[in-house]
PyMOL CGO cylinders between C-alpha atoms (Angstrom):
from pymol import cmd
from pymol.cgo import CYLINDER

trace = [
    CYLINDER, 109.20, -41.74, 27.87, 105.74, -42.95, 28.91, 0.3, 1, 1, 1, 1, 1, 1,
    CYLINDER, 105.74, -42.95, 28.91, 106.80, -46.59, 28.80, 0.3, 1, 1, 1, 1, 1, 1,
    CYLINDER, 106.80, -46.59, 28.80, 109.87, -45.87, 30.93, 0.3, 1, 1, 1, 1, 1, 1,
    CYLINDER, 109.87, -45.87, 30.93, 107.70, -44.08, 33.51, 0.3, 1, 1, 1, 1, 1, 1,
    CYLINDER, 107.70, -44.08, 33.51, 105.22, -46.98, 33.53, 0.3, 1, 1, 1, 1, 1, 1,
    CYLINDER, 105.22, -46.98, 33.53, 108.00, -49.51, 34.10, 0.3, 1, 1, 1, 1, 1, 1,
    CYLINDER, 108.00, -49.51, 34.10, 109.39, -47.47, 37.02, 0.3, 1, 1, 1, 1, 1, 1,
    CYLINDER, 109.39, -47.47, 37.02, 105.90, -47.15, 38.53, 0.3, 1, 1, 1, 1, 1, 1,
    CYLINDER, 105.90, -47.15, 38.53, 105.21, -50.89, 38.27, 0.3, 1, 1, 1, 1, 1, 1,
    CYLINDER, 105.21, -50.89, 38.27, 108.60, -51.84, 39.72, 0.3, 1, 1, 1, 1, 1, 1,
    CYLINDER, 108.60, -51.84, 39.72, 108.02, -49.40, 42.58, 0.3, 1, 1, 1, 1, 1, 1,
    CYLINDER, 108.02, -49.40, 42.58, 104.55, -50.82, 43.24, 0.3, 1, 1, 1, 1, 1, 1,
    CYLINDER, 104.55, -50.82, 43.24, 105.82, -54.41, 43.26, 0.3, 1, 1, 1, 1, 1, 1,
    CYLINDER, 105.82, -54.41, 43.26, 108.70, -53.43, 45.55, 0.3, 1, 1, 1, 1, 1, 1,
    CYLINDER, 108.70, -53.43, 45.55, 106.30, -51.72, 47.96, 0.3, 1, 1, 1, 1, 1, 1,
    CYLINDER, 106.30, -51.72, 47.96, 104.02, -54.77, 47.98, 0.3, 1, 1, 1, 1, 1, 1,
    CYLINDER, 104.02, -54.77, 47.98, 106.98, -57.07, 48.68, 0.3, 1, 1, 1, 1, 1, 1,
    CYLINDER, 106.98, -57.07, 48.68, 108.08, -54.89, 51.59, 0.3, 1, 1, 1, 1, 1, 1,
    CYLINDER, 108.08, -54.89, 51.59, 104.55, -54.77, 53.03, 0.3, 1, 1, 1, 1, 1, 1,
    CYLINDER, 104.55, -54.77, 53.03, 104.01, -58.52, 52.74, 0.3, 1, 1, 1, 1, 1, 1,
    CYLINDER, 104.01, -58.52, 52.74, 107.30, -59.18, 54.58, 0.3, 1, 1, 1, 1, 1, 1,
    CYLINDER, 107.30, -59.18, 54.58, 106.34, -57.05, 57.58, 0.3, 1, 1, 1, 1, 1, 1,
    CYLINDER, 106.34, -57.05, 57.58, 105.29, -58.81, 60.79, 0.3, 1, 1, 1, 1, 1, 1,
    CYLINDER, 105.29, -58.81, 60.79, 101.64, -59.93, 60.77, 0.3, 1, 1, 1, 1, 1, 1,
    CYLINDER, 101.64, -59.93, 60.77, 100.72, -57.65, 63.67, 0.3, 1, 1, 1, 1, 1, 1,
    CYLINDER, 100.72, -57.65, 63.67, 102.05, -54.59, 61.83, 0.3, 1, 1, 1, 1, 1, 1,
    CYLINDER, 102.05, -54.59, 61.83, 100.24, -55.54, 58.61, 0.3, 1, 1, 1, 1, 1, 1,
    CYLINDER, 100.24, -55.54, 58.61, 96.97, -55.80, 60.55, 0.3, 1, 1, 1, 1, 1, 1,
    CYLINDER, 96.97, -55.80, 60.55, 97.67, -52.50, 62.30, 0.3, 1, 1, 1, 1, 1, 1,
    CYLINDER, 97.67, -52.50, 62.30, 98.23, -50.77, 58.94, 0.3, 1, 1, 1, 1, 1, 1,
    CYLINDER, 98.23, -50.77, 58.94, 94.92, -52.20, 57.71, 0.3, 1, 1, 1, 1, 1, 1,
    CYLINDER, 94.92, -52.20, 57.71, 96.22, -54.33, 54.83, 0.3, 1, 1, 1, 1, 1, 1,
    CYLINDER, 96.22, -54.33, 54.83, 94.81, -57.72, 53.93, 0.3, 1, 1, 1, 1, 1, 1,
    CYLINDER, 94.81, -57.72, 53.93, 97.79, -60.08, 53.42, 0.3, 1, 1, 1, 1, 1, 1,
    CYLINDER, 97.79, -60.08, 53.42, 95.81, -62.39, 51.13, 0.3, 1, 1, 1, 1, 1, 1,
    CYLINDER, 95.81, -62.39, 51.13, 94.82, -59.49, 48.86, 0.3, 1, 1, 1, 1, 1, 1,
    CYLINDER, 94.82, -59.49, 48.86, 98.40, -58.22, 48.69, 0.3, 1, 1, 1, 1, 1, 1,
    CYLINDER, 98.40, -58.22, 48.69, 99.71, -61.71, 47.88, 0.3, 1, 1, 1, 1, 1, 1,
    CYLINDER, 99.71, -61.71, 47.88, 97.04, -62.13, 45.22, 0.3, 1, 1, 1, 1, 1, 1,
    CYLINDER, 97.04, -62.13, 45.22, 97.77, -58.78, 43.61, 0.3, 1, 1, 1, 1, 1, 1,
    CYLINDER, 97.77, -58.78, 43.61, 101.50, -59.48, 43.70, 0.3, 1, 1, 1, 1, 1, 1,
    CYLINDER, 101.50, -59.48, 43.70, 100.95, -62.87, 42.09, 0.3, 1, 1, 1, 1, 1, 1,
    CYLINDER, 100.95, -62.87, 42.09, 98.83, -61.34, 39.33, 0.3, 1, 1, 1, 1, 1, 1,
    CYLINDER, 98.83, -61.34, 39.33, 101.43, -58.64, 38.64, 0.3, 1, 1, 1, 1, 1, 1,
    CYLINDER, 101.43, -58.64, 38.64, 104.23, -61.20, 38.48, 0.3, 1, 1, 1, 1, 1, 1,
    CYLINDER, 104.23, -61.20, 38.48, 102.16, -63.41, 36.16, 0.3, 1, 1, 1, 1, 1, 1,
    CYLINDER, 102.16, -63.41, 36.16, 101.45, -60.47, 33.83, 0.3, 1, 1, 1, 1, 1, 1,
    CYLINDER, 101.45, -60.47, 33.83, 105.11, -59.49, 33.89, 0.3, 1, 1, 1, 1, 1, 1,
    CYLINDER, 105.11, -59.49, 33.89, 106.13, -63.01, 32.92, 0.3, 1, 1, 1, 1, 1, 1,
    CYLINDER, 106.13, -63.01, 32.92, 103.64, -62.94, 30.04, 0.3, 1, 1, 1, 1, 1, 1,
    CYLINDER, 103.64, -62.94, 30.04, 105.21, -59.73, 28.79, 0.3, 1, 1, 1, 1, 1, 1,
    CYLINDER, 105.21, -59.73, 28.79, 108.71, -61.16, 29.11, 0.3, 1, 1, 1, 1, 1, 1,
    CYLINDER, 108.71, -61.16, 29.11, 108.04, -64.71, 27.89, 0.3, 1, 1, 1, 1, 1, 1,
    CYLINDER, 108.04, -64.71, 27.89, 111.69, -65.51, 27.19, 0.3, 1, 1, 1, 1, 1, 1,
    CYLINDER, 111.69, -65.51, 27.19, 112.60, -64.70, 30.79, 0.3, 1, 1, 1, 1, 1, 1,
    CYLINDER, 112.60, -64.70, 30.79, 109.67, -66.79, 32.01, 0.3, 1, 1, 1, 1, 1, 1,
    CYLINDER, 109.67, -66.79, 32.01, 110.86, -69.77, 29.96, 0.3, 1, 1, 1, 1, 1, 1,
    CYLINDER, 110.86, -69.77, 29.96, 114.39, -69.46, 31.33, 0.3, 1, 1, 1, 1, 1, 1,
    CYLINDER, 114.39, -69.46, 31.33, 113.09, -69.18, 34.90, 0.3, 1, 1, 1, 1, 1, 1,
    CYLINDER, 113.09, -69.18, 34.90, 110.74, -72.15, 34.43, 0.3, 1, 1, 1, 1, 1, 1,
    CYLINDER, 110.74, -72.15, 34.43, 113.55, -74.26, 33.00, 0.3, 1, 1, 1, 1, 1, 1,
    CYLINDER, 113.55, -74.26, 33.00, 115.87, -73.30, 35.86, 0.3, 1, 1, 1, 1, 1, 1,
    CYLINDER, 115.87, -73.30, 35.86, 113.29, -74.07, 38.56, 0.3, 1, 1, 1, 1, 1, 1,
    CYLINDER, 113.29, -74.07, 38.56, 112.32, -77.41, 37.00, 0.3, 1, 1, 1, 1, 1, 1,
    CYLINDER, 112.32, -77.41, 37.00, 115.98, -78.38, 36.51, 0.3, 1, 1, 1, 1, 1, 1,
    CYLINDER, 115.98, -78.38, 36.51, 116.81, -77.48, 40.11, 0.3, 1, 1, 1, 1, 1, 1,
    CYLINDER, 116.81, -77.48, 40.11, 113.83, -79.46, 41.36, 0.3, 1, 1, 1, 1, 1, 1,
    CYLINDER, 113.83, -79.46, 41.36, 114.73, -82.48, 39.23, 0.3, 1, 1, 1, 1, 1, 1,
    CYLINDER, 114.73, -82.48, 39.23, 118.30, -82.44, 40.56, 0.3, 1, 1, 1, 1, 1, 1,
    CYLINDER, 118.30, -82.44, 40.56, 117.45, -82.14, 44.24, 0.3, 1, 1, 1, 1, 1, 1,
    CYLINDER, 117.45, -82.14, 44.24, 118.86, -84.86, 46.49, 0.3, 1, 1, 1, 1, 1, 1,
    CYLINDER, 118.86, -84.86, 46.49, 116.32, -87.67, 46.89, 0.3, 1, 1, 1, 1, 1, 1,
    CYLINDER, 116.32, -87.67, 46.89, 115.89, -87.10, 50.64, 0.3, 1, 1, 1, 1, 1, 1,
    CYLINDER, 115.89, -87.10, 50.64, 115.20, -83.38, 50.22, 0.3, 1, 1, 1, 1, 1, 1,
    CYLINDER, 115.20, -83.38, 50.22, 112.79, -83.94, 47.34, 0.3, 1, 1, 1, 1, 1, 1,
    CYLINDER, 112.79, -83.94, 47.34, 110.91, -86.52, 49.40, 0.3, 1, 1, 1, 1, 1, 1,
    CYLINDER, 110.91, -86.52, 49.40, 110.83, -84.19, 52.41, 0.3, 1, 1, 1, 1, 1, 1,
    CYLINDER, 110.83, -84.19, 52.41, 109.32, -81.38, 50.30, 0.3, 1, 1, 1, 1, 1, 1,
    CYLINDER, 109.32, -81.38, 50.30, 106.94, -83.75, 48.48, 0.3, 1, 1, 1, 1, 1, 1,
    CYLINDER, 106.94, -83.75, 48.48, 108.49, -83.19, 45.05, 0.3, 1, 1, 1, 1, 1, 1,
    CYLINDER, 108.49, -83.19, 45.05, 108.16, -85.97, 42.50, 0.3, 1, 1, 1, 1, 1, 1,
    CYLINDER, 108.16, -85.97, 42.50, 111.43, -85.89, 40.58, 0.3, 1, 1, 1, 1, 1, 1,
    CYLINDER, 111.43, -85.89, 40.58, 110.06, -88.17, 37.86, 0.3, 1, 1, 1, 1, 1, 1,
    CYLINDER, 110.06, -88.17, 37.86, 107.41, -85.63, 36.88, 0.3, 1, 1, 1, 1, 1, 1,
    CYLINDER, 107.41, -85.63, 36.88, 110.00, -82.83, 36.74, 0.3, 1, 1, 1, 1, 1, 1,
    CYLINDER, 110.00, -82.83, 36.74, 112.30, -84.92, 34.55, 0.3, 1, 1, 1, 1, 1, 1,
    CYLINDER, 112.30, -84.92, 34.55, 109.31, -85.66, 32.27, 0.3, 1, 1, 1, 1, 1, 1,
    CYLINDER, 109.31, -85.66, 32.27, 108.59, -81.90, 32.04, 0.3, 1, 1, 1, 1, 1, 1,
    CYLINDER, 108.59, -81.90, 32.04, 112.21, -81.22, 31.07, 0.3, 1, 1, 1, 1, 1, 1,
    CYLINDER, 112.21, -81.22, 31.07, 112.07, -83.90, 28.36, 0.3, 1, 1, 1, 1, 1, 1,
    CYLINDER, 112.07, -83.90, 28.36, 108.80, -82.45, 27.00, 0.3, 1, 1, 1, 1, 1, 1,
    CYLINDER, 108.80, -82.45, 27.00, 110.33, -78.95, 27.04, 0.3, 1, 1, 1, 1, 1, 1,
    CYLINDER, 110.33, -78.95, 27.04, 113.08, -80.29, 24.77, 0.3, 1, 1, 1, 1, 1, 1,
    CYLINDER, 113.08, -80.29, 24.77, 111.00, -82.53, 22.49, 0.3, 1, 1, 1, 1, 1, 1,
    CYLINDER, 111.00, -82.53, 22.49, 108.21, -80.06, 21.62, 0.3, 1, 1, 1, 1, 1, 1,
    CYLINDER, 108.21, -80.06, 21.62, 110.49, -77.31, 20.19, 0.3, 1, 1, 1, 1, 1, 1,
    CYLINDER, 110.49, -77.31, 20.19, 112.50, -79.93, 18.28, 0.3, 1, 1, 1, 1, 1, 1,
    CYLINDER, 112.50, -79.93, 18.28, 109.32, -81.39, 16.81, 0.3, 1, 1, 1, 1, 1, 1,
    CYLINDER, 109.32, -81.39, 16.81, 107.98, -77.97, 15.85, 0.3, 1, 1, 1, 1, 1, 1,
    CYLINDER, 107.98, -77.97, 15.85, 111.28, -77.04, 14.19, 0.3, 1, 1, 1, 1, 1, 1,
    CYLINDER, 111.28, -77.04, 14.19, 111.34, -80.37, 12.32, 0.3, 1, 1, 1, 1, 1, 1,
    CYLINDER, 111.34, -80.37, 12.32, 107.73, -79.87, 11.23, 0.3, 1, 1, 1, 1, 1, 1,
    CYLINDER, 107.73, -79.87, 11.23, 108.48, -76.33, 10.00, 0.3, 1, 1, 1, 1, 1, 1,
    CYLINDER, 108.48, -76.33, 10.00, 111.61, -77.44, 8.11, 0.3, 1, 1, 1, 1, 1, 1,
    CYLINDER, 111.61, -77.44, 8.11, 109.93, -80.40, 6.41, 0.3, 1, 1, 1, 1, 1, 1,
    CYLINDER, 109.93, -80.40, 6.41, 106.78, -78.53, 5.45, 0.3, 1, 1, 1, 1, 1, 1,
    CYLINDER, 106.78, -78.53, 5.45, 105.97, -78.25, 1.75, 0.3, 1, 1, 1, 1, 1, 1,
    CYLINDER, 105.97, -78.25, 1.75, 104.61, -74.76, 2.09, 0.3, 1, 1, 1, 1, 1, 1,
]
cmd.load_cgo(trace, "trace")
Protein backbone atom coordinates (compact mmCIF):
# COMPACT_ATOMS: atom_id res chain seq x y z
CA UNK A 1 0.00 0.00 0.00
CA UNK A 2 2.80 2.41 0.90
CA UNK A 3 4.70 1.67 -2.30
CA UNK A 4 1.58 2.24 -4.40
CA UNK A 5 1.00 5.60 -2.69
CA UNK A 6 4.63 6.58 -3.23
CA UNK A 7 4.43 5.74 -6.94
CA UNK A 8 1.26 7.82 -7.33
CA UNK A 9 2.87 10.74 -5.49
CA UNK A 10 6.02 10.64 -7.64
CA UNK A 11 4.06 10.38 -10.89
CA UNK A 12 1.90 13.31 -9.78
CA UNK A 13 4.97 15.38 -8.89
CA UNK A 14 6.66 14.66 -12.22
CA UNK A 15 3.43 15.48 -14.08
CA UNK A 16 3.10 18.78 -12.22
CA UNK A 17 6.72 19.67 -13.00
CA UNK A 18 6.20 18.86 -16.69
CA UNK A 19 3.12 21.07 -16.81
CA UNK A 20 4.92 23.94 -15.06
CA UNK A 21 7.99 23.75 -17.30
CA UNK A 22 5.78 23.90 -20.42
CA UNK A 23 4.05 27.11 -19.34
CA UNK A 24 5.04 30.36 -21.05
CA UNK A 25 8.21 31.91 -19.60
CA UNK A 26 6.38 35.03 -18.41
CA UNK A 27 3.90 32.93 -16.42
CA UNK A 28 6.67 30.82 -14.88
CA UNK A 29 8.42 34.00 -13.73
CA UNK A 30 5.15 35.40 -12.40
CA UNK A 31 4.54 32.24 -10.37
CA UNK A 32 8.06 32.54 -8.93
CA UNK A 33 9.53 29.28 -10.26
CA UNK A 34 13.08 28.95 -11.49
CA UNK A 35 12.94 27.06 -14.83
CA UNK A 36 16.51 25.78 -14.47
CA UNK A 37 15.78 24.33 -11.02
CA UNK A 38 12.60 22.64 -12.25
CA UNK A 39 14.43 21.17 -15.26
CA UNK A 40 17.23 19.96 -13.01
CA UNK A 41 14.87 18.35 -10.52
CA UNK A 42 12.90 16.74 -13.33
CA UNK A 43 16.10 15.38 -14.86
CA UNK A 44 17.21 13.93 -11.52
CA UNK A 45 13.81 12.29 -10.96
CA UNK A 46 13.83 10.78 -14.44
CA UNK A 47 17.40 9.52 -13.95
CA UNK A 48 16.47 7.89 -10.62
CA UNK A 49 13.38 6.36 -12.20
CA UNK A 50 15.46 4.87 -14.98
CA UNK A 51 17.87 3.42 -12.42
CA UNK A 52 14.96 1.74 -10.67
CA UNK A 53 13.58 0.40 -13.94
CA UNK A 54 16.85 -0.55 -15.64
CA UNK A 55 15.24 -2.85 -18.20
CA UNK A 56 13.04 0.01 -19.42
CA UNK A 57 16.06 2.30 -19.53
CA UNK A 58 17.97 -0.20 -21.68
CA UNK A 59 15.05 -0.54 -24.10
CA UNK A 60 14.68 3.25 -24.32
CA UNK A 61 18.43 3.73 -24.83
CA UNK A 62 18.48 1.10 -27.57
CA UNK A 63 15.48 2.67 -29.29
CA UNK A 64 16.93 6.20 -29.18
CA UNK A 65 20.34 5.08 -30.42
CA UNK A 66 18.78 2.96 -33.19
CA UNK A 67 16.57 5.86 -34.30
CA UNK A 68 19.55 8.21 -34.31
CA UNK A 69 21.69 5.76 -36.28
CA UNK A 70 18.94 5.36 -38.89
CA UNK A 71 18.23 9.04 -39.42
CA UNK A 72 18.57 10.30 -42.99
CA UNK A 73 22.08 11.65 -43.57
CA UNK A 74 20.88 15.22 -44.19
CA UNK A 75 18.85 15.33 -40.98
CA UNK A 76 21.64 13.81 -38.91
CA UNK A 77 24.08 16.36 -40.30
CA UNK A 78 21.63 19.20 -39.62
CA UNK A 79 21.26 18.12 -35.98
CA UNK A 80 24.99 17.44 -35.58
CA UNK A 81 24.58 13.71 -34.95
CA UNK A 82 27.48 11.44 -35.85
CA UNK A 83 25.84 8.28 -37.14
CA UNK A 84 29.12 6.35 -36.99
CA UNK A 85 29.34 6.77 -33.22
CA UNK A 86 25.74 5.62 -32.77
CA UNK A 87 26.34 2.54 -34.91
CA UNK A 88 29.46 1.80 -32.83
CA UNK A 89 27.36 2.10 -29.63
CA UNK A 90 24.81 -0.35 -31.03
CA UNK A 91 27.55 -2.84 -31.92
CA UNK A 92 29.06 -2.53 -28.42
CA UNK A 93 25.60 -3.01 -26.88
CA UNK A 94 25.39 -6.32 -28.74
CA UNK A 95 28.97 -7.55 -28.28
CA UNK A 96 29.32 -6.97 -24.51
CA UNK A 97 26.31 -9.13 -23.46
CA UNK A 98 27.39 -11.86 -25.90
CA UNK A 99 30.91 -11.82 -24.48
CA UNK A 100 29.66 -11.92 -20.90
CA UNK A 101 27.34 -14.83 -21.69
CA UNK A 102 30.17 -16.69 -23.45
CA UNK A 103 32.49 -16.03 -20.51
CA UNK A 104 29.87 -17.29 -18.03
CA UNK A 105 29.15 -20.43 -20.09
CA UNK A 106 32.81 -21.34 -20.59
CA UNK A 107 33.83 -20.71 -16.99
CA UNK A 108 35.23 -23.64 -15.03
CA UNK A 109 33.57 -22.57 -11.82
